[in-house]
KOLGU-4560 file (N, C-alpha, C; in nm, 3 decimals, padded with zeros to 5 digits):
<recs>
<n_xx: -01.792 n_yy: -02.507 n_zz: 03.250 ca_xx: -01.654 ca_yy: -02.552 ca_zz: 03.235 c_xx: -01.607 c_yy: -02.533 c_zz: 03.090 mol: A seq: 1 type: MET>
<n_xx: -01.695 n_yy: -02.568 n_zz: 02.995 ca_xx: -01.658 ca_yy: -02.553 ca_zz: 02.854 c_xx: -01.637 c_yy: -02.407 c_zz: 02.817 mol: A seq: 2 type: LEU>
<n_xx: -01.715 n_yy: -02.318 n_zz: 02.877 ca_xx: -01.699 ca_yy: -02.175 ca_zz: 02.849 c_xx: -01.562 c_yy: -02.126 c_zz: 02.899 mol: A seq: 3 type: GLU>
<n_xx: -01.519 n_yy: -02.175 n_zz: 03.013 ca_xx: -01.388 ca_yy: -02.139 ca_zz: 03.067 c_xx: -01.276 c_yy: -02.186 c_zz: 02.973 mol: A seq: 4 type: TYR>
<n_xx: -01.288 n_yy: -02.309 n_zz: 02.925 ca_xx: -01.188 ca_yy: -02.364 ca_zz: 02.833 c_xx: -01.185 c_yy: -02.282 c_zz: 02.703 mol: A seq: 5 type: ILE>
<n_xx: -01.303 n_yy: -02.246 n_zz: 02.654 ca_xx: -01.311 ca_yy: -02.166 ca_zz: 02.532 c_xx: -01.244 c_yy: -02.030 c_zz: 02.552 mol: A seq: 6 type: HIS>
<n_xx: -01.265 n_yy: -01.967 n_zz: 02.668 ca_xx: -01.202 ca_yy: -01.838 ca_zz: 02.697 c_xx: -01.051 c_yy: -01.852 c_zz: 02.704 mol: A seq: 7 type: LYS>
<n_xx: -01.005 n_yy: -01.962 n_zz: 02.764 ca_xx: -00.861 ca_yy: -01.985 ca_zz: 02.775 c_xx: -00.800 c_yy: -02.003 c_zz: 02.635 mol: A seq: 8 type: GLN>
<n_xx: -00.867 n_yy: -02.079 n_zz: 02.549 ca_xx: -00.817 ca_yy: -02.099 ca_zz: 02.413 c_xx: -00.816 c_yy: -01.968 c_zz: 02.335 mol: A seq: 9 type: LYS>
<n_xx: -00.920 n_yy: -01.887 n_zz: 02.355 ca_xx: -00.927 ca_yy: -01.758 ca_zz: 02.286 c_xx: -00.815 c_yy: -01.666 c_zz: 02.333 mol: A seq: 10 type: SER>
<n_xx: -00.790 n_yy: -01.663 n_zz: 02.462 ca_xx: -00.681 ca_yy: -01.581 ca_zz: 02.515 c_xx: -00.547 c_yy: -01.629 c_zz: 02.461 mol: A seq: 11 type: LEU>
<n_xx: -00.528 n_yy: -01.759 n_zz: 02.456 ca_xx: -00.404 ca_yy: -01.815 ca_zz: 02.403 c_xx: -00.386 c_yy: -01.774 c_zz: 02.256 mol: A seq: 12 type: TYR>
<n_xx: -00.493 n_yy: -01.783 n_zz: 02.176 ca_xx: -00.484 ca_yy: -01.745 ca_zz: 02.035 c_xx: -00.452 c_yy: -01.597 c_zz: 02.020 mol: A seq: 13 type: LYS>
<n_xx: -00.510 n_yy: -01.514 n_zz: 02.105 ca_xx: -00.482 ca_yy: -01.371 ca_zz: 02.097 c_xx: -00.335 c_yy: -01.342 c_zz: 02.128 mol: A seq: 14 type: MET>
<n_xx: -00.281 n_yy: -01.409 n_zz: 02.227 ca_xx: -00.140 ca_yy: -01.391 ca_zz: 02.261 c_xx: -00.051 c_yy: -01.439 c_zz: 02.147 mol: A seq: 15 type: VAL>
<n_xx: -00.086 n_yy: -01.552 n_zz: 02.087 ca_xx: -00.009 ca_yy: -01.605 ca_zz: 01.974 c_xx: -00.011 c_yy: -01.508 c_zz: 01.857 mol: A seq: 16 type: VAL>
<n_xx: -00.127 n_yy: -01.451 n_zz: 01.826 ca_xx: -00.136 ca_yy: -01.358 ca_zz: 01.714 c_xx: -00.065 c_yy: -01.226 c_zz: 01.745 mol: A seq: 17 type: PHE>
<n_xx: -00.066 n_yy: -01.182 n_zz: 01.869 ca_xx: 00.009 ca_yy: -01.063 ca_zz: 01.907 c_xx: 00.159 c_yy: -01.086 c_zz: 01.886 mol: A seq: 18 type: PHE>
<n_xx: 00.207 n_yy: -01.201 n_zz: 01.929 ca_xx: 00.348 ca_yy: -01.235 ca_zz: 01.911 c_xx: 00.381 c_yy: -01.247 c_zz: 01.762 mol: A seq: 19 type: ILE>
<n_xx: 00.290 n_yy: -01.304 n_zz: 01.685 ca_xx: 00.310 ca_yy: -01.315 ca_zz: 01.540 c_xx: 00.322 c_yy: -01.176 c_zz: 01.477 mol: A seq: 20 type: LEU>
<n_xx: 00.232 n_yy: -01.085 n_zz: 01.512 ca_xx: 00.238 ca_yy: -00.948 ca_zz: 01.459 c_xx: 00.369 c_yy: -00.881 c_zz: 01.498 mol: A seq: 21 type: TYR>
<n_xx: 00.411 n_yy: -00.898 n_zz: 01.622 ca_xx: 00.537 ca_yy: -00.837 ca_zz: 01.666 c_xx: 00.656 c_yy: -00.894 c_zz: 01.590 mol: A seq: 22 type: MET>
<n_xx: 00.655 n_yy: -01.024 n_zz: 01.566 ca_xx: 00.763 ca_yy: -01.086 ca_zz: 01.489 c_xx: 00.768 c_yy: -01.033 c_zz: 01.346 mol: A seq: 23 type: ASN>
<n_xx: 00.653 n_yy: -01.024 n_zz: 01.281 ca_xx: 00.648 ca_yy: -00.973 ca_zz: 01.144 c_xx: 00.695 c_yy: -00.827 c_zz: 01.142 mol: A seq: 24 type: VAL>
<n_xx: 00.646 n_yy: -00.747 n_zz: 01.234 ca_xx: 00.680 ca_yy: -00.606 ca_zz: 01.244 c_xx: 00.831 c_yy: -00.586 c_zz: 01.263 mol: A seq: 25 type: PHE>
<n_xx: 00.891 n_yy: -00.658 n_zz: 01.356 ca_xx: 01.033 ca_yy: -00.643 ca_zz: 01.384 c_xx: 01.118 c_yy: -00.702 c_zz: 01.272 mol: A seq: 26 type: ILE>
<n_xx: 01.076 n_yy: -00.814 n_zz: 01.214 ca_xx: 01.153 ca_yy: -00.874 ca_zz: 01.104 c_xx: 01.159 c_yy: -00.780 c_zz: 00.985 mol: A seq: 27 type: THR>
<n_xx: 01.047 n_yy: -00.721 n_zz: 00.947 ca_xx: 01.049 ca_yy: -00.629 ca_zz: 00.834 c_xx: 01.129 c_yy: -00.504 c_zz: 00.866 mol: A seq: 28 type: PHE>
<n_xx: 01.125 n_yy: -00.456 n_zz: 00.989 ca_xx: 01.207 ca_yy: -00.341 ca_zz: 01.027 c_xx: 01.355 c_yy: -00.374 c_zz: 01.011 mol: A seq: 29 type: ALA>
<n_xx: 01.394 n_yy: -00.495 n_zz: 01.049 ca_xx: 01.534 ca_yy: -00.537 ca_zz: 01.034 c_xx: 01.571 c_yy: -00.548 c_zz: 00.886 mol: A seq: 30 type: MET>
<n_xx: 01.478 n_yy: -00.592 n_zz: 00.803 ca_xx: 01.504 ca_yy: -00.599 ca_zz: 00.659 c_xx: 01.526 c_yy: -00.459 c_zz: 00.603 mol: A seq: 31 type: ILE>
<n_xx: 01.444 n_yy: -00.362 n_zz: 00.645 ca_xx: 01.463 ca_yy: -00.225 ca_zz: 00.597 c_xx: 01.598 c_yy: -00.168 c_zz: 00.641 mol: A seq: 32 type: TYR>
<n_xx: 01.639 n_yy: -00.199 n_zz: 00.763 ca_xx: 01.770 ca_yy: -00.153 ca_zz: 00.811 c_xx: 01.881 c_yy: -00.216 c_zz: 00.729 mol: A seq: 33 type: ILE>
<n_xx: 01.869 n_yy: -00.346 n_zz: 00.703 ca_xx: 01.970 ca_yy: -00.416 ca_zz: 00.623 c_xx: 01.977 c_yy: -00.360 c_zz: 00.481 mol: A seq: 34 type: LEU>
<n_xx: 01.863 n_yy: -00.334 n_zz: 00.420 ca_xx: 01.862 ca_yy: -00.275 ca_zz: 00.285 c_xx: 01.927 c_yy: -00.138 c_zz: 00.285 mol: A seq: 35 type: LEU>
<n_xx: 01.903 n_yy: -00.060 n_zz: 00.389 ca_xx: 01.963 ca_yy: 00.073 ca_zz: 00.398 c_xx: 02.115 c_yy: 00.063 c_zz: 00.416 mol: A seq: 36 type: ASP>
<n_xx: 02.159 n_yy: -00.031 n_zz: 00.496 ca_xx: 02.303 ca_yy: -00.047 ca_zz: 00.520 c_xx: 02.377 c_yy: -00.097 c_zz: 00.397 mol: A seq: 37 type: MET>
<n_xx: 02.310 n_yy: -00.178 n_zz: 00.315 ca_xx: 02.374 ca_yy: -00.233 ca_zz: 00.195 c_xx: 02.349 c_yy: -00.146 c_zz: 00.071 mol: A seq: 38 type: THR>
<n_xx: 02.279 n_yy: -00.035 n_zz: 00.088 ca_xx: 02.248 ca_yy: 00.060 ca_zz: -00.019 c_xx: 02.167 c_yy: -00.004 c_zz: -00.132 mol: A seq: 39 type: HIS>
<n_xx: 02.084 n_yy: -00.103 n_zz: -00.098 ca_xx: 01.996 ca_yy: -00.166 ca_zz: -00.196 c_xx: 01.857 c_yy: -00.102 c_zz: -00.194 mol: A seq: 40 type: LEU>
<n_xx: 01.827 n_yy: -00.030 n_zz: -00.091 ca_xx: 01.699 ca_yy: 00.039 ca_zz: -00.076 c_xx: 01.705 c_yy: 00.122 c_zz: 00.050 mol: A seq: 41 type: GLY>
<n_xx: 01.620 n_yy: 00.223 n_zz: 00.055 ca_xx: 01.620 ca_yy: 00.307 ca_zz: 00.174 c_xx: 01.482 c_yy: 00.366 c_zz: 00.195 mol: A seq: 42 type: TYR>
<n_xx: 01.462 n_yy: 00.419 n_zz: 00.314 ca_xx: 01.338 ca_yy: 00.486 ca_zz: 00.351 c_xx: 01.368 c_yy: 00.634 c_zz: 00.366 mol: A seq: 43 type: LEU>
<n_xx: 01.290 n_yy: 00.715 n_zz: 00.298 ca_xx: 01.310 ca_yy: 00.861 ca_zz: 00.302 c_xx: 01.199 c_yy: 00.925 c_zz: 00.384 mol: A seq: 44 type: ARG>
<n_xx: 01.238 n_yy: 00.994 n_zz: 00.491 ca_xx: 01.144 ca_yy: 01.068 ca_zz: 00.574 c_xx: 01.135 c_yy: 01.210 c_zz: 00.519 mol: A seq: 45 type: ASP>
<n_xx: 01.020 n_yy: 01.249 n_zz: 00.470 ca_xx: 01.004 ca_yy: 01.378 ca_zz: 00.404 c_xx: 00.998 c_yy: 01.495 c_zz: 00.500 mol: A seq: 46 type: HIS>
<n_xx: 00.986 n_yy: 01.469 n_zz: 00.629 ca_xx: 00.974 ca_yy: 01.577 ca_zz: 00.726 c_xx: 01.098 c_yy: 01.592 c_zz: 00.815 mol: A seq: 47 type: TYR>
<n_xx: 01.200 n_yy: 01.513 n_zz: 00.789 ca_xx: 01.324 ca_yy: 01.522 ca_zz: 00.868 c_xx: 01.436 c_yy: 01.576 c_zz: 00.779 mol: A seq: 48 type: ALA>
<n_xx: 01.530 n_yy: 01.646 n_zz: 00.841 ca_xx: 01.642 ca_yy: 01.700 ca_zz: 00.765 c_xx: 01.736 c_yy: 01.587 c_zz: 00.723 mol: A seq: 49 type: SER>
<n_xx: 01.819 n_yy: 01.613 n_zz: 00.624 ca_xx: 01.915 ca_yy: 01.513 ca_zz: 00.578 c_xx: 02.013 c_yy: 01.475 c_zz: 00.688 mol: A seq: 50 type: SER>
<n_xx: 02.055 n_yy: 01.574 n_zz: 00.766 ca_xx: 02.149 ca_yy: 01.546 ca_zz: 00.875 c_xx: 02.085 c_yy: 01.454 c_zz: 00.979 mol: A seq: 51 type: ALA>
<n_xx: 01.959 n_yy: 01.478 n_zz: 01.007 ca_xx: 01.889 ca_yy: 01.394 ca_zz: 01.104 c_xx: 01.876 c_yy: 01.251 c_zz: 01.053 mol: A seq: 52 type: HIS>
<n_xx: 01.851 n_yy: 01.234 n_zz: 00.925 ca_xx: 01.831 ca_yy: 01.100 ca_zz: 00.869 c_xx: 01.960 c_yy: 01.019 c_zz: 00.862 mol: A seq: 53 type: GLN>
<n_xx: 02.074 n_yy: 01.082 n_zz: 00.877 ca_xx: 02.202 ca_yy: 01.011 ca_zz: 00.874 c_xx: 02.243 c_yy: 00.956 c_zz: 01.011 mol: A seq: 54 type: GLN>
<n_xx: 02.169 n_yy: 00.990 n_zz: 01.114 ca_xx: 02.202 ca_yy: 00.941 ca_zz: 01.247 c_xx: 02.166 c_yy: 00.793 c_zz: 01.258 mol: A seq: 55 type: GLN>
<n_xx: 02.254 n_yy: 00.711 n_zz: 01.321 ca_xx: 02.228 ca_yy: 00.566 ca_zz: 01.330 c_xx: 02.097 c_yy: 00.532 c_zz: 01.400 mol: A seq: 56 type: PRO>
<n_xx: 02.062 n_yy: 00.604 n_zz: 01.504 ca_xx: 01.938 ca_yy: 00.575 ca_zz: 01.575 c_xx: 01.816 c_yy: 00.603 c_zz: 01.487 mol: A seq: 57 type: LEU>
<n_xx: 01.828 n_yy: 00.701 n_zz: 01.399 ca_xx: 01.716 ca_yy: 00.733 ca_zz: 01.311 c_xx: 01.688 c_yy: 00.621 c_zz: 01.212 mol: A seq: 58 type: ASP>
<n_xx: 01.793 n_yy: 00.549 n_zz: 01.167 ca_xx: 01.771 ca_yy: 00.432 ca_zz: 01.081 c_xx: 01.676 c_yy: 00.334 c_zz: 01.149 mol: A seq: 59 type: TYR>
<n_xx: 01.703 n_yy: 00.309 n_zz: 01.276 ca_xx: 01.626 ca_yy: 00.210 ca_zz: 01.351 c_xx: 01.483 c_yy: 00.260 c_zz: 01.375 mol: A seq: 60 type: VAL>
<n_xx: 01.469 n_yy: 00.382 n_zz: 01.426 ca_xx: 01.335 ca_yy: 00.432 ca_zz: 01.457 c_xx: 01.251 c_yy: 00.450 c_zz: 01.331 mol: A seq: 61 type: THR>
<n_xx: 01.312 n_yy: 00.497 n_zz: 01.225 ca_xx: 01.239 ca_yy: 00.515 ca_zz: 01.098 c_xx: 01.194 c_yy: 00.381 c_zz: 01.042 mol: A seq: 62 type: ARG>
<n_xx: 01.279 n_yy: 00.280 n_zz: 01.052 ca_xx: 01.244 ca_yy: 00.146 ca_zz: 01.002 c_xx: 01.134 c_yy: 00.083 c_zz: 01.086 mol: A seq: 63 type: SER>
<n_xx: 01.141 n_yy: 00.097 n_zz: 01.217 ca_xx: 01.036 ca_yy: 00.044 ca_zz: 01.305 c_xx: 00.903 c_yy: 00.115 c_zz: 01.278 mol: A seq: 64 type: LEU>
<n_xx: 00.908 n_yy: 00.246 n_zz: 01.267 ca_xx: 00.787 ca_yy: 00.324 ca_zz: 01.241 c_xx: 00.725 c_yy: 00.284 c_zz: 01.106 mol: A seq: 65 type: TYR>
<n_xx: 00.807 n_yy: 00.281 n_zz: 01.001 ca_xx: 00.755 ca_yy: 00.248 ca_zz: 00.868 c_xx: 00.700 c_yy: 00.106 c_zz: 00.864 mol: A seq: 66 type: PHE>
<n_xx: 00.767 n_yy: 00.014 n_zz: 00.929 ca_xx: 00.720 ca_yy: -00.124 ca_zz: 00.932 c_xx: 00.585 c_yy: -00.136 c_zz: 01.002 mol: A seq: 67 type: SER>
<n_xx: 00.570 n_yy: -00.068 n_zz: 01.114 ca_xx: 00.442 ca_yy: -00.073 ca_zz: 01.187 c_xx: 00.330 c_yy: -00.011 c_zz: 01.106 mol: A seq: 68 type: ALA>
<n_xx: 00.354 n_yy: 00.104 n_zz: 01.046 ca_xx: 00.251 ca_yy: 00.172 ca_zz: 00.969 c_xx: 00.215 c_yy: 00.092 c_zz: 00.844 mol: A seq: 69 type: ILE>
<n_xx: 00.312 n_yy: 00.030 n_zz: 00.780 ca_xx: 00.284 ca_yy: -00.049 ca_zz: 00.660 c_xx: 00.209 c_yy: -00.176 c_zz: 00.695 mol: A seq: 70 type: THR>
<n_xx: 00.243 n_yy: -00.240 n_zz: 00.804 ca_xx: 00.178 ca_yy: -00.364 ca_zz: 00.844 c_xx: 00.036 c_yy: -00.341 c_zz: 00.894 mol: A seq: 71 type: LEU>
<n_xx: 00.014 n_yy: -00.235 n_zz: 00.969 ca_xx: -00.114 ca_yy: -00.215 ca_zz: 01.036 c_xx: -00.212 c_yy: -00.122 c_zz: 00.964 mol: A seq: 72 type: LEU>
<n_xx: -00.165 n_yy: -00.048 n_zz: 00.864 ca_xx: -00.254 ca_yy: 00.044 ca_zz: 00.793 c_xx: -00.203 c_yy: 00.065 c_zz: 00.651 mol: A seq: 73 type: SER>
<n_xx: -00.259 n_yy: 00.160 n_zz: 00.585 ca_xx: -00.220 ca_yy: 00.191 ca_zz: 00.449 c_xx: -00.091 c_yy: 00.272 c_zz: 00.446 mol: A seq: 74 type: VAL>
<n_xx: -00.061 n_yy: 00.342 n_zz: 00.551 ca_xx: 00.055 ca_yy: 00.428 ca_zz: 00.556 c_xx: 00.012 c_yy: 00.573 c_zz: 00.555 mol: A seq: 75 type: GLY>
<n_xx: 00.102 n_yy: 00.661 n_zz: 00.595 ca_xx: 00.069 ca_yy: 00.803 ca_zz: 00.602 c_xx: 00.130 c_yy: 00.884 c_zz: 00.488 mol: A seq: 76 type: TYR>
<n_xx: 00.234 n_yy: 00.831 n_zz: 00.424 ca_xx: 00.299 ca_yy: 00.904 ca_zz: 00.316 c_xx: 00.413 c_yy: 00.992 c_zz: 00.362 mol: A seq: 77 type: GLY>
<n_xx: 00.441 n_yy: 00.995 n_zz: 00.491 ca_xx: 00.551 ca_yy: 01.077 ca_zz: 00.540 c_xx: 00.685 c_yy: 01.008 c_zz: 00.524 mol: A seq: 78 type: ASP>
<n_xx: 00.685 n_yy: 00.876 n_zz: 00.511 ca_xx: 00.807 ca_yy: 00.799 ca_zz: 00.486 c_xx: 00.782 c_yy: 00.718 c_zz: 00.359 mol: A seq: 79 type: VAL>
<n_xx: 00.876 n_yy: 00.727 n_zz: 00.264 ca_xx: 00.860 ca_yy: 00.661 ca_zz: 00.136 c_xx: 00.975 c_yy: 00.564 c_zz: 00.112 mol: A seq: 80 type: THR>
<n_xx: 00.945 n_yy: 00.441 n_zz: 00.069 ca_xx: 01.053 ca_yy: 00.346 ca_zz: 00.037 c_xx: 01.106 c_yy: 00.367 c_zz: -00.105 mol: A seq: 81 type: PRO>
<n_xx: 01.234 n_yy: 00.343 n_zz: -00.123 ca_xx: 01.297 ca_yy: 00.349 ca_zz: -00.254 c_xx: 01.382 c_yy: 00.224 c_zz: -00.275 mol: A seq: 82 type: PHE>
<n_xx: 01.406 n_yy: 00.189 n_zz: -00.400 ca_xx: 01.486 ca_yy: 00.071 ca_zz: -00.432 c_xx: 01.412 c_yy: -00.057 c_zz: -00.396 mol: A seq: 83 type: GLY>
<n_xx: 01.486 n_yy: -00.156 n_zz: -00.347 ca_xx: 01.425 ca_yy: -00.284 ca_zz: -00.309 c_xx: 01.329 c_yy: -00.271 c_zz: -00.190 mol: A seq: 84 type: LEU>
<n_xx: 01.341 n_yy: -00.163 n_zz: -00.117 ca_xx: 01.251 ca_yy: -00.142 ca_zz: -00.002 c_xx: 01.106 c_yy: -00.130 c_zz: -00.049 mol: A seq: 85 type: ALA>
<n_xx: 01.085 n_yy: -00.087 n_zz: -00.174 ca_xx: 00.948 ca_yy: -00.080 ca_zz: -00.227 c_xx: 00.886 c_yy: -00.219 c_zz: -00.238 mol: A seq: 86 type: ARG>
<n_xx: 00.961 n_yy: -00.314 n_zz: -00.292 ca_xx: 00.910 ca_yy: -00.451 ca_zz: -00.305 c_xx: 00.885 c_yy: -00.513 c_zz: -00.168 mol: A seq: 87 type: ALA>
<n_xx: 00.975 n_yy: -00.487 n_zz: -00.074 ca_xx: 00.958 ca_yy: -00.539 ca_zz: 00.062 c_xx: 00.834 c_yy: -00.477 c_zz: 00.127 mol: A seq: 88 type: VAL>
<n_xx: 00.811 n_yy: -00.348 n_zz: 00.103 ca_xx: 00.694 ca_yy: -00.281 ca_zz: 00.159 c_xx: 00.565 c_yy: -00.339 c_zz: 00.100 mol: A seq: 89 type: ALA>
<n_xx: 00.566 n_yy: -00.371 n_zz: -00.028 ca_xx: 00.447 ca_yy: -00.432 ca_zz: -00.089 c_xx: 00.418 c_yy: -00.568 c_zz: -00.026 mol: A seq: 90 type: MET>
<n_xx: 00.521 n_yy: -00.648 n_zz: -00.006 ca_xx: 00.505 ca_yy: -00.778 ca_zz: 00.057 c_xx: 00.451 c_yy: -00.763 c_zz: 00.200 mol: A seq: 91 type: LEU>
<n_xx: 00.505 n_yy: -00.668 n_zz: 00.274 ca_xx: 00.458 ca_yy: -00.645 ca_zz: 00.410 c_xx: 00.312 c_yy: -00.598 c_zz: 00.412 mol: A seq: 92 type: GLU>
<n_xx: 00.274 n_yy: -00.514 n_zz: 00.317 ca_xx: 00.135 ca_yy: -00.467 ca_zz: 00.310 c_xx: 00.040 c_yy: -00.582 c_zz: 00.280 mol: A seq: 93 type: ALA>
<n_xx: 00.080 n_yy: -00.672 n_zz: 00.191 ca_xx: -00.004 ca_yy: -00.789 ca_zz: 00.160 c_xx: -00.022 c_yy: -00.875 c_zz: 00.284 mol: A seq: 94 type: ILE>
<n_xx: 00.086 n_yy: -00.899 n_zz: 00.356 ca_xx: 00.077 ca_yy: -00.976 ca_zz: 00.480 c_xx: -00.012 c_yy: -00.903 c_zz: 00.580 mol: A seq: 95 type: ILE>
<n_xx: 00.001 n_yy: -00.772 n_zz: 00.588 ca_xx: -00.082 ca_yy: -00.693 ca_zz: 00.678 c_xx: -00.230 c_yy: -00.699 c_zz: 00.645 mol: A seq: 96 type: GLY>
<n_xx: -00.263 n_yy: -00.717 n_zz: 00.517 ca_xx: -00.404 ca_yy: -00.730 ca_zz: 00.479 c_xx: -00.456 c_yy: -00.872 c_zz: 00.502 mol: A seq: 97 type: TYR>
<n_xx: -00.371 n_yy: -00.972 n_zz: 00.490 ca_xx: -00.416 ca_yy: -01.111 ca_zz: 00.504 c_xx: -00.425 c_yy: -01.158 c_zz: 00.649 mol: A seq: 98 type: LEU>
<n_xx: -00.339 n_yy: -01.108 n_zz: 00.735 ca_xx: -00.338 ca_yy: -01.155 ca_zz: 00.874 c_xx: -00.471 c_yy: -01.134 c_zz: 00.948 mol: A seq: 99 type: LEU>
<n_xx: -00.539 n_yy: -01.021 n_zz: 00.933 ca_xx: -00.668 ca_yy: -01.007 ca_zz: 01.002 c_xx: -00.770 c_yy: -01.113 c_zz: 00.959 mol: A seq: 100 type: PRO>
<n_xx: -00.770 n_yy: -01.149 n_zz: 00.831 ca_xx: -00.863 ca_yy: -01.253 ca_zz: 00.785 c_xx: -00.830 c_yy: -01.386 c_zz: 00.850 mol: A seq: 101 type: ALA>
<n_xx: -00.704 n_yy: -01.417 n_zz: 00.860 ca_xx: -00.662 ca_yy: -01.542 ca_zz: 00.925 c_xx: -00.704 c_yy: -01.541 c_zz: 01.072 mol: A seq: 102 type: VAL>
<n_xx: -00.688 n_yy: -01.428 n_zz: 01.137 ca_xx: -00.726 ca_yy: -01.417 ca_zz: 01.278 c_xx: -00.875 c_yy: -01.438 c_zz: 01.296 mol: A seq: 103 type: ILE>
<n_xx: -00.955 n_yy: -01.376 n_zz: 01.212 ca_xx: -01.101 ca_yy: -01.391 ca_zz: 01.222 c_xx: -01.140 c_yy: -01.536 c_zz: 01.199 mol: A seq: 104 type: VAL>
<n_xx: -01.081 n_yy: -01.601 n_zz: 01.103 ca_xx: -01.113 ca_yy: -01.742 ca_zz: 01.075 c_xx: -01.076 c_yy: -01.830 c_zz: 01.194 mol: A seq: 105 type: ILE>
<n_xx: -00.968 n_yy: -01.800 n_zz: 01.261 ca_xx: -00.925 ca_yy: -01.879 ca_zz: 01.375 c_xx: -01.021 c_yy: -01.869 c_zz: 01.494 mol: A seq: 106 type: GLN>
<n_xx: -01.093 n_yy: -01.758 n_zz: 01.504 ca_xx: -01.184 ca_yy: -01.740 ca_zz: 01.616 c_xx: -01.325 c_yy: -01.792 c_zz: 01.589 mol: A seq: 107 type: PHE>
<n_xx: -01.352 n_yy: -01.836 n_zz: 01.466 ca_xx: -01.480 ca_yy: -01.899 ca_zz: 01.437 c_xx: -01.473 c_yy: -02.041 c_zz: 01.492 mol: A seq: 108 type: ILE>
<n_xx: -01.568 n_yy: -02.081 n_zz: 01.575 ca_xx: -01.564 ca_yy: -02.218 ca_zz: 01.629 c_xx: -01.563 c_yy: -02.321 c_zz: 01.516 mol: A seq: 109 type: PRO>
<n_xx: -01.497 n_yy: -02.434 n_zz: 01.539 ca_xx: -01.482 ca_yy: -02.536 ca_zz: 01.434 c_xx: -01.616 c_yy: -02.591 c_zz: 01.388 mol: A seq: 110 type: SER>
<n_xx: -01.717 n_yy: -02.595 n_zz: 01.474 ca_xx: -01.849 ca_yy: -02.644 ca_zz: 01.433 c_xx: -01.912 c_yy: -02.549 c_zz: 01.331 mol: A seq: 111 type: SER>
<n_xx: -01.891 n_yy: -02.419 n_zz: 01.349 ca_xx: -01.943 ca_yy: -02.322 ca_zz: 01.253 c_xx: -01.869 c_yy: -02.331 c_zz: 01.120 mol: A seq: 112 type: ASP>
<n_xx: -01.741 n_yy: -02.358 n_zz: 01.124 ca_xx: -01.664 ca_yy: -02.370 ca_zz: 01.000 c_xx: -01.709 c_yy: -02.492 c_zz: 00.920 mol: A seq: 113 type: ARG>
<n_xx: -01.739 n_yy: -02.602 n_zz: 00.988 ca_xx: -01.784 ca_yy: -02.722 ca_zz: 00.916 c_xx: -01.922 c_yy: -02.697 c_zz: 00.853 mol: A seq: 114 type: SER>
<n_xx: -02.007 n_yy: -02.619 n_zz: 00.920 ca_xx: -02.137 ca_yy: -02.584 ca_zz: 00.863 c_xx: -02.119 c_yy: -02.496 c_zz: 00.740 mol: A seq: 115 type: LYS>
<n_xx: -02.022 n_yy: -02.407 n_zz: 00.744 ca_xx: -01.997 ca_yy: -02.318 ca_zz: 00.631 c_xx: -01.948 c_yy: -02.396 c_zz: 00.510 mol: A seq: 116 type: MET>
<n_xx: -01.873 n_yy: -02.504 n_zz: 00.530 ca_xx: -01.822 ca_yy: -02.586 ca_zz: 00.421 c_xx: -01.935 c_yy: -02.664 c_zz: 00.353 mol: A seq: 117 type: LYS>
<n_xx: -02.039 n_yy: -02.697 n_zz: 00.429 ca_xx: -02.149 ca_yy: -02.775 ca_zz: 00.373 c_xx: -02.231 c_yy: -02.693 c_zz: 00.274 mol: A seq: 118 type: GLU>
<n_xx: -02.237 n_yy: -02.563 n_zz: 00.291 ca_xx: -02.321 ca_yy: -02.479 ca_zz: 00.203 c_xx: -02.250 c_yy: -02.441 c_zz: 00.079 mol: A seq: 119 type: HIS>
</recs>
């Protein structure tokens, strides 16, 4: 019975962390779009033409793509932030590096964590 409860709690935590990642990913994408619209910062795609980058849908897809790559990895270098978007990208990268540690800590049973504090 306890194993079933533990599995349920683990599944719940995984769903919560998935939703957290999606929220962070979408929030930062919206920030990049807002910065681009206010001309305070922008994302430059080095492999797309200038005409293509001016399309409204491209703002959204480029921001979503850059946000996901920045949050989940180091990035590929095909999209570069400029202006205030650089500072926002650094903040997102820091969050992307810290979240996995938080997730791992959450999955360590509380009895093991108390033992780790004693040493």
